[in-house]
C-alpha positions in Angstrom: -0.7 11.0 -1.8 -1.4 8.7 1.1 -4.4 7.4 2.9 -5.0 5.7 6.2 -7.1 2.6 6.8 -8.0 0.5 9.9 -7.9 -3.2 9.7 -10.0 -5.8 11.6 -7.5 -5.8 14.4 -7.9 -2.0 14.9 -4.4 -1.3 13.5 -4.1 1.9 11.5 -2.1 1.6 8.3 -0.7 4.4 6.1 -1.1 3.4 2.4 0.9 5.1 -0.4 2.3 4.4 -3.9 6.0 4.1 -4.7 8.0 3.5 -7.8 8.9 0.0 -8.9 12.3 -1.8 -8.8 15.3 0.6 -8.9 12.8 3.5 -8.4 11.4 3.4 -12.0 7.8 4.4 -12.6 6.8 1.1 -14.1 5.6 -1.9 -12.0 5.0 0.2 -8.9 4.2 -0.9 -5.4 1.5 0.1 -3.0 3.1 0.3 0.5 1.5 -0.3 3.9 3.1 1.1 7.0 1.5 0.4 10.4 1.2 3.6 12.4 -0.2 2.0 15.6 2.4 -0.8 16.0 5.6 0.5 14.5 7.5 -2.7 15.2 5.5 -4.4 12.4 7.4 -4.7 9.2 6.1 -2.6 6.3 4.2 -4.5 3.6 3.9 -4.0 -0.1 1.8 -5.3 -3.0 2.9 -5.0 -6.7 0.7 -3.2 -9.1 0.5 -3.2 -12.9 1.0 0.0 -15.0 3.0 2.9 -13.7 3.2 4.9 -10.5 0.4 7.3 -11.7 -1.9 4.3 -12.1 -1.0 3.2 -8.5 -1.8 6.7 -7.2 -5.1 6.7 -9.1 -6.0 3.4 -7.6 -5.4 4.7 -4.1 -7.5 7.8 -4.8 -10.5 5.8 -6.2 -10.4 2.6 -4.0 -12.7 2.1 -1.1 -11.4 1.3 2.3 -12.6 -2.3 1.8 -10.6 -2.5 -1.5 -7.5 -1.2 0.2 -7.9 -3.8 3.0 -8.1 -6.5 0.4 -4.8 -5.2 -1.0 -3.3 -5.3 2.5 -4.4 -8.9 2.8 -2.5 -9.7 -0.5 0.6 -7.8 0.5 3.8 -9.3 1.8 6.4 -8.1 4.3 9.4 -6.3 3.0 12.5 -8.5 3.1 
């Protein structure tokens, strides 16, 4: 399940949940991938719970809440 949001700079971001470290379901990430400027590095924010919790968060969050998560995210190394 993924969603798209637009930030204040008019960039469109695809948002989706992933597994945690080593692909395990616990301690998942929410990933942000810029669709309008593909040269920007993907970003992620760590979530608590498991991957199902992260997916539920994406389904229930408003665009404003997802933008707040984007603000908290960090670039992938």
